[in-house]
VOGU-3710 file (C-alpha; in Angstrom, 3 decimals, decimal comma):
1> xxxxxxxxxx> 25,590/27,929/52,664  25,577/31,024/50,661  23,338/30,558/47,739  25,055/33,003/45,667  28,284/30,799/45,737  26,266/27,638/44,910  27,317/25,604/41,782  23,891/24,111/41,288  22,253/25,554/38,105  18,936/27,296/38,495
11> xxxxxxxxxx> 17,333/25,368/35,629  18,037/21,917/37,194  17,826/20,796/40,707  19,419/17,840/42,262  16,501/15,467/41,604  16,669/16,161/37,932  20,424/15,497/37,830  19,732/12,219/39,664  16,942/11,289/37,132  19,258/12,274/34,195
21> xxxxxxxxxx> 21,956/10,076/35,588  19,590/7,241/35,982  18,370/7,657/32,377  21,850/7,706/30,810  23,004/4,589/32,869  20,251/2,355/31,463  21,680/-0,800/29,715  19,475/-0,849/26,642  20,625/-4,238/25,482  19,449/-5,674/28,758
31> xxxxxxxxxx> 16,029/-3,777/28,529  15,536/-5,228/25,128  16,534/-8,612/26,092  14,017/-8,513/29,043  11,228/-7,213/26,817  11,831/-9,850/24,034  11,926/-12,708/26,539  8,327/-11,861/27,544  7,216/-11,158/24,029  8,512/-14,585/22,947
41> xxxxxxxxxx> 6,482/-16,218/25,849  3,480/-14,339/24,606  4,047/-15,446/21,111  4,286/-19,151/22,205  1,190/-18,848/24,322  -0,716/-17,329/21,440  0,535/-20,131/19,105  -0,794/-22,691/21,650  -4,274/-20,736/22,113  -3,474/-20,270/25,838
51> xxxxxxxxxx> -5,407/-16,938/26,092  -5,359/-16,815/29,886  -1,744/-17,115/29,916  -1,401/-14,494/27,235  -3,474/-12,063/29,308  -1,277/-12,781/32,354  1,945/-12,199/30,225  0,682/-9,022/28,716  -0,111/-7,711/32,217  3,418/-8,600/33,316
61> xxxxxxxxxx> 5,090/-7,013/30,388  3,149/-3,761/30,404  3,790/-3,254/34,148  7,509/-4,075/33,932  10,141/-1,318/34,201  11,953/-2,557/30,999  8,823/-2,265/28,880  8,103/1,253/30,231  11,710/2,352/29,525  11,642/0,943/25,949
71> xxxxxxxxxx> 8,249/2,672/25,408  9,487/5,884/26,517  12,679/5,615/24,388  10,656/4,669/21,283  8,392/7,734/21,375  11,295/10,069/22,092  13,567/8,969/19,342  11,163/8,720/16,344  10,601/11,416/13,707  7,574/12,996/15,715
81> xxxxxxxxxx> 9,334/13,259/19,052  9,669/17,153/18,698  5,887/17,525/17,717  3,739/18,147/20,864  0,133/16,880/21,262  -2,795/18,996/22,629  -0,954/19,755/25,882  2,180/21,078/24,270  4,328/18,918/26,353  7,631/17,274/24,981
91> xxxxxxxxxx> 10,181/14,969/26,607  13,410/16,270/25,294  15,732/16,068/28,359  17,007/13,084/30,137  15,348/13,746/33,402  11,861/14,292/31,687  12,283/10,872/29,955  13,058/9,174/33,304  10,178/10,897/34,951  7,922/9,538/32,285
101> xxxxxxxxxx> 9,301/5,974/32,803  8,537/6,153/36,511  5,243/7,835/36,137  3,578/5,820/33,195  0,860/3,514/34,454  -2,522/2,015/33,407  -4,295/2,777/36,575  -7,020/5,398/36,187  -5,609/6,112/32,795  -7,622/8,664/30,736
111> xxxxxxxxxx> -6,377/9,559/27,302  -6,481/13,277/26,168  -7,881/14,404/22,809  -5,587/14,166/19,708  -4,559/17,154/17,806  -5,906/16,843/14,297  -3,982/18,351/11,415  -4,252/17,787/7,630  -1,210/16,889/5,645  -1,039/16,574/1,788
121> xxxxxxxxxx> -1,113/13,160/0,166  1,978/12,285/-1,810  1,529/13,341/-5,379  -2,102/14,764/-4,991  -3,814/17,803/-4,067  -6,032/16,508/-1,523  -5,104/16,073/2,115  -5,531/13,450/4,779  -6,028/13,754/8,341  -3,277/13,168/10,889
131> xxxxxxxxxx> -4,050/12,937/14,614  -1,210/13,806/17,047  -1,441/12,137/20,550  0,124/13,751/23,640  3,547/12,287/24,662  2,121/10,332/27,511  -0,552/8,819/25,277  2,140/7,906/22,714  4,100/6,198/25,393  0,995/4,305/26,479
141> xxxxxxxxxx> 0,309/3,239/22,952  3,854/1,950/22,436  3,785/0,226/25,842  0,716/-1,869/24,881  1,839/-2,200/21,133  4,868/-4,041/22,591  2,463/-6,471/24,199  0,119/-6,687/21,367  2,486/-7,213/18,587  3,544/-10,831/19,475
151> xxxxxxxxxx> -0,257/-11,792/19,371  -0,688/-9,914/15,995  2,314/-11,514/14,326  1,380/-14,936/15,407  -2,240/-14,737/14,276  -1,438/-12,691/11,124  -2,409/-13,815/7,529  0,787/-15,403/6,161  0,498/-13,197/3,047  0,006/-9,938/4,774
161> xxxxxxxxxx> 3,213/-7,755/4,320  2,584/-4,218/5,543  3,384/-3,022/9,018  5,009/-6,305/9,818  8,076/-7,065/11,443  10,694/-8,001/8,861  8,320/-7,827/5,952  8,372/-5,225/3,156  6,754/-4,050/0,073  9,494/-6,083/-1,848
171> xxxxxxxxxx> 8,274/-9,228/-0,406  4,654/-8,426/-1,464  5,926/-7,706/-5,008  7,956/-10,886/-5,097  4,990/-12,873/-4,075  2,823/-11,329/-6,711  5,487/-12,209/-9,286  5,565/-15,863/-8,117  1,755/-16,049/-8,416  1,529/-14,558/-11,894
181> xxxxxxxxxx> 4,817/-15,230/-13,822  3,919/-18,770/-14,930  2,183/-19,106/-18,386  -0,429/-21,193/-16,676  -0,930/-18,678/-13,862  -4,284/-16,872/-13,133  -5,094/-14,223/-15,892  -7,342/-12,090/-13,779  -6,481/-9,781/-10,767  -8,937/-8,002/-8,291
191> xxxxxxxxxx> -7,231/-4,833/-7,193  -8,622/-3,988/-3,783  -8,454/-0,840/-1,902  -10,331/-0,281/1,533  -12,024/3,115/1,913  -10,873/5,067/4,799  -9,474/1,871/6,661  -8,024/3,650/9,674  -11,086/6,063/10,044  -13,884/3,494/9,913
201> xxxxxxxxxx> -12,860/0,256/11,820  -15,753/-0,669/14,165  -14,868/0,014/17,823  -17,125/-2,934/18,920  -15,419/-5,416/16,667  -12,006/-4,304/18,094  -13,228/-4,652/21,716  -14,555/-8,123/21,172  -11,481/-9,481/19,179  -8,264/-7,702/20,092
211> xxxxxxxxxx> -6,434/-9,402/22,998  -5,371/-6,445/25,266  -6,784/-4,652/28,290  -10,229/-3,383/27,387  -10,065/-0,315/29,529  -6,972/1,039/28,051  -8,143/0,070/24,551  -11,360/2,030/24,958  -9,175/5,106/25,894  -7,219/4,806/22,848
221> xxxxxxxxxx> -10,441/4,408/20,601  -12,712/7,013/22,380  -10,126/9,791/22,867  -11,630/12,184/20,336  -9,673/14,881/18,573  -9,505/18,729/18,469  -9,646/20,785/15,349  -9,709/24,520/15,123  -10,371/24,541/18,873  -13,461/22,204/18,573
231> xxxxxxxxxx> -13,705/18,932/20,274  -14,856/16,053/18,122  -15,859/12,582/19,507  -14,778/9,470/17,838  -17,252/6,550/17,633  -15,308/4,488/15,016  -11,810/4,138/13,466  -8,389/4,179/14,838  -6,414/7,496/14,920  -4,028/7,855/11,889
241> xxxxxxxxxx> -0,669/8,743/13,560  -1,026/6,543/16,675  1,737/3,983/17,179  -0,721/1,131/17,960  -3,070/1,899/14,946  -1,179/-0,272/12,257  -1,224/-3,261/14,552  -4,997/-2,755/15,042  -5,762/-2,337/11,451  -3,841/-5,359/10,441
251> xxxxxxxxxx> -5,547/-7,491/13,100  -8,869/-6,172/11,776  -8,052/-7,252/8,190  -6,518/-10,614/9,056  -8,802/-13,588/8,124  -9,408/-12,693/4,434  -6,834/-15,230/3,234  -8,253/-18,113/5,321  -11,653/-17,284/4,034  -10,673/-17,359/0,413
261> xxxxxxxxxx> -8,512/-20,483/0,899  -11,591/-22,250/2,307  -13,925/-21,096/-0,403  -11,723/-21,404/-3,468  -9,358/-24,590/-2,849  -7,152/-25,405/-5,750  -8,409/-22,624/-8,000  -5,357/-20,265/-8,564  -6,851/-17,884/-6,100  -3,883/-16,135/-4,298
271> xxxxxxxxxx> -4,218/-13,333/-1,703  -1,574/-10,669/-1,255  -2,081/-7,823/1,091  0,095/-4,778/2,036  -1,679/-2,625/4,782  -5,095/-1,779/3,158  -4,172/-2,483/-0,381  -4,474/-6,050/-1,668  -4,477/-8,204/-4,660  -6,412/-11,437/-5,369
281> xxxxxxxxxx> -5,575/-13,602/-8,362  -8,519/-15,502/-10,070  -8,770/-17,806/-13,041  -11,778/-15,868/-14,525  -13,520/-12,531/-14,316  -16,647/-14,168/-12,803  -14,568/-15,715/-9,966  -12,946/-12,256/-9,284  -16,352/-10,643/-8,997  -17,505/-13,357/-6,568
291> xxxxxxxxxx> -14,417/-12,971/-4,591  -15,072/-9,138/-4,382  -18,625/-9,800/-2,976  -17,287/-12,238/-0,397  -14,725/-9,563/0,796  -17,406/-6,889/0,957  -19,285/-9,036/3,393  -16,241/-9,744/5,445  -15,268/-6,032/5,654  -18,935/-4,976/6,459
301> xxxxxxxxxx> -18,819/-7,058/9,758  -15,736/-4,749/10,707  -17,289/-1,432/9,717  -15,367/-1,291/6,426  -16,115/-1,218/2,840  -14,203/-1,278/-0,442  -13,428/1,878/-2,429  -15,464/1,740/-5,601  -13,060/3,904/-7,710  -9,874/2,025/-6,551
311> xxxxxxxxxx> -11,251/-1,561/-6,592  -10,713/-2,915/-10,048  -10,730/-6,184/-11,879  -7,954/-6,314/-14,515  -6,461/-8,893/-17,028  -2,752/-9,318/-16,615  -2,179/-8,395/-20,282  -3,620/-4,889/-19,561  -1,414/-4,647/-16,498  -1,969/-3,070/-13,041
321> xxxxxxxxxx> -0,065/-0,953/-10,558  0,758/-2,068/-6,990  2,910/-0,357/-4,493  4,618/1,815/-7,085  5,335/-0,935/-9,654  3,570/-1,912/-12,836  2,887/-5,605/-13,348  2,071/-6,428/-16,914  2,765/-9,549/-19,247  4,346/-8,749/-22,606
331> xxxxxxxxxx> 3,968/-11,729/-25,159  3,367/-14,073/-21,990  6,257/-12,837/-20,104  5,551/-10,931/-16,760  7,656/-7,839/-16,358  7,681/-5,711/-13,062  8,668/-2,165/-13,725  8,505/1,058/-11,870  5,130/2,554/-12,474  4,592/5,750/-14,570
341> xxxxxxxxxx> 3,046/7,323/-11,584  6,107/6,452/-9,475  8,514/7,836/-12,091  6,497/11,070/-12,367  6,515/11,660/-8,658  10,402/11,222/-8,240  10,941/13,347/-11,440  8,675/16,164/-9,801  10,438/15,815/-6,468  13,857/16,228/-7,802
351> xxxxxxxxxx> 12,723/19,219/-10,122  11,227/20,956/-6,969  14,630/20,428/-5,094  16,634/21,869/-7,947  14,269/24,632/-8,474  14,528/25,486/-4,793  18,370/25,411/-4,942  18,732/28,275/-7,282  20,944/29,985/-4,924  22,586/27,013/-3,160
361> xxxxxxxxxx> 26,047/25,861/-3,516  26,837/22,792/-5,475  27,691/20,969/-2,271  24,336/21,671/-0,699  22,408/20,686/-3,788  24,240/17,444/-3,903  23,530/16,587/-0,268  19,905/17,317/-0,843  19,545/15,094/-3,845  21,703/12,088/-2,901
371> xxxxxxxxxx> 19,348/10,736/-0,298  16,243/11,102/-2,641  18,016/9,355/-5,499  19,563/6,568/-3,248  16,168/5,974/-1,496  14,148/5,663/-4,732  16,698/3,531/-6,439  16,977/1,079/-3,584  13,245/0,630/-3,502  13,071/-0,225/-7,130
381> xxxxxxxxxx> 16,422/-2,114/-7,415  14,713/-5,604/-7,144  12,567/-5,191/-10,394  13,086/-4,473/-14,085  14,352/-0,961/-13,644  17,862/-0,630/-15,404  16,378/1,198/-18,392  14,317/3,582/-16,155  17,357/4,366/-13,986  19,353/5,353/-17,169
391> xxxxxxxxxx> 16,356/7,457/-18,321  16,190/9,204/-14,973  19,720/9,921/-14,958  19,416/11,634/-18,416  16,503/13,703/-17,123  18,293/14,852/-14,080  21,394/15,765/-16,141  19,262/18,091/-18,072  17,740/19,665/-15,020  21,287/20,229/-13,556
401> xxxxxxxxxx> 22,481/21,727/-16,911  19,668/24,305/-16,760  20,431/24,788/-13,017  23,993/25,606/-13,816  23,127/27,951/-16,844  20,748/29,948/-14,701  23,385/30,515/-12,097  25,938/31,714/-14,716  23,952/33,310/-17,638  27,040/35,268/-18,969
411> xxxxxxxxxx> 29,392/32,169/-18,924  30,010/29,876/-21,859  29,313/26,194/-21,862  32,907/24,984/-21,652  33,412/27,142/-18,497  30,276/25,700/-16,922  31,358/22,174/-17,807  34,731/22,778/-16,063  33,016/24,376/-13,115  30,473/21,729/-12,176
421> xxxxxxxxxx> 31,347/18,476/-14,126  34,612/16,432/-13,818  36,103/13,220/-14,897  36,353/10,232/-12,693  37,773/6,964/-13,974  35,959/5,998/-17,291  33,288/8,817/-16,653  33,509/12,244/-17,936  30,336/13,906/-16,755  30,471/13,648/-12,985
431> xxxxxxxxxx> 28,671/16,247/-11,177  30,725/16,931/-8,119  32,917/19,227/-6,003  35,861/18,789/-3,717  33,750/17,549/-0,915  30,824/15,382/-2,391  29,581/13,640/-5,586  26,104/13,248/-6,991  25,030/9,510/-7,070  23,228/8,194/-10,126
441> xxxxxxxxxx> 20,201/6,021/-10,257  22,218/3,638/-12,468  24,867/3,232/-9,852  22,458/0,889/-7,946  22,817/-2,584/-9,245  19,751/-4,634/-9,959  19,302/-7,742/-7,664  16,601/-10,073/-7,348  14,856/-9,893/-3,979  14,705/-13,092/-1,766
451> xxxxxxxxxx> 11,270/-13,370/-0,350  10,878/-14,053/3,346  9,549/-17,506/4,419  6,018/-17,056/4,989  5,532/-19,507/7,958  8,375/-17,759/9,985  7,559/-15,913/13,194  10,152/-13,097/14,136  9,604/-14,047/17,894  9,649/-17,792/17,596
461> xxxxxxxxxx> 12,117/-18,203/14,607  14,850/-15,687/15,645  17,763/-17,505/14,173  16,266/-17,546/10,623  15,770/-13,870/10,650  19,187/-13,011/11,861  20,653/-15,415/9,292  18,471/-13,719/6,553  19,533/-10,317/7,707  23,219/-11,413/7,483
471> xxxxxxxxxx> 22,750/-12,427/3,803  21,106/-9,145/2,959  23,837/-7,043/4,559  26,557/-9,248/2,870  25,053/-8,474/-0,605  24,177/-4,820/0,107  26,607/-1,817/0,031  27,282/-0,536/3,429  25,846/2,885/2,499  22,467/1,180/2,164
481> xxxxxxxxxx> 22,545/-0,518/5,360  24,158/2,189/7,587  20,604/3,222/9,106  19,343/-0,272/9,781  20,742/-0,629/13,368  17,275/-1,033/15,027  16,014/-3,190/12,274  19,064/-5,485/12,732  18,554/-5,856/16,392  14,664/-6,292/16,187
491> xxxxx> 14,455/-10,061/16,026  16,934/-10,506/18,686  15,557/-7,803/21,088  11,910/-7,511/20,065  12,027/-3,911/18,954
//
């Protein structure tokens, strides 16, 4: 055969084409169904405390083709899929993904050091560390996370809402409202924050209490990290940025609710946790102080401690902030509003976008602002936010007016109005062009959030979560559920 007349591309041989074809032909519905079937069995065995069966099923799942394929797909489709680890390797092409599926194994597995970078904390000048694993290590973490998550979900505290399947910050806020809105509810609140939760968890405690293969867990924990070409060993904590880290941190903190329930029965003591932030209601300040000491002891066994500056005891009439909302009683009536800090952050974010858009077209500015406005409004749509939405609309109108004046300093006001604002229905000040229109905060309707049933398990009570999702989608505009494909299929396929 004359090589010069060959149709085979130089960058791709026949093996790569076969692998690409194999990857593209995968039936993902069948893959998810296979994974979910084993995850459900793991959850049932965990519920029945059959730990030997749990171990065998986890081994079966992590060695299955379906689980490996789903793990690789998970790490190649998330937002960090184009950020390489310390080895600079990325899995972007179909044949690379298929090679990863066929090559991933726990045998003789040795994790590589993580690449450490520092990213700014939202709304603050300080930075927090972020560790970036290699693609292979990410896939291994995703693989074992799929096997560990049914155990974590089944054993989790009922009132834990962060990094949980089908639970959200809105569920945590609604539960806080239920515990505090009654005139006879507890008046004191312990606001807790755990100092450096991800960075300080005891490795020994994790190895003794986490139900997964110990050799692999040790590799995840002891991988170390590289910063400025120096290798640093890790003897505590889970890496921030690792797929399995949120599950490990949740398993570490599970148990506080049972501890408080046993120590303070029938005393208006209610526990509410989202990730490493938590609330505990108490009938008096003395009880709240005693609860703080008991939680300190609980955390010390796991290598953790409370942050002195962020752990506060507050009276409900003085109010407190939790997950971006302000909880406070006014004349005995509890109101939950967007917090001042949250309003300040969204105002600054919109201001930066508009300032950056000095030379942008109106269409590009609208495309940049709409996701930010819609996302913030959807997050706060379940609280008392109508007045806040209108106030933010007024603030942004002023910003857009100054933006338009800067673009046309020699034009009059009427010309600018005709150029950028138009009438639509009963509204006369609609910032739009021929292709797009700016959404308003006040376009989002206020709707009470229906809290998830606390005793339901996404692996054992699949029908409940599918029915609940159907109700949410029925009452939520399509534009707000367009990106929820994987969330919609999670209880059915165990994503």
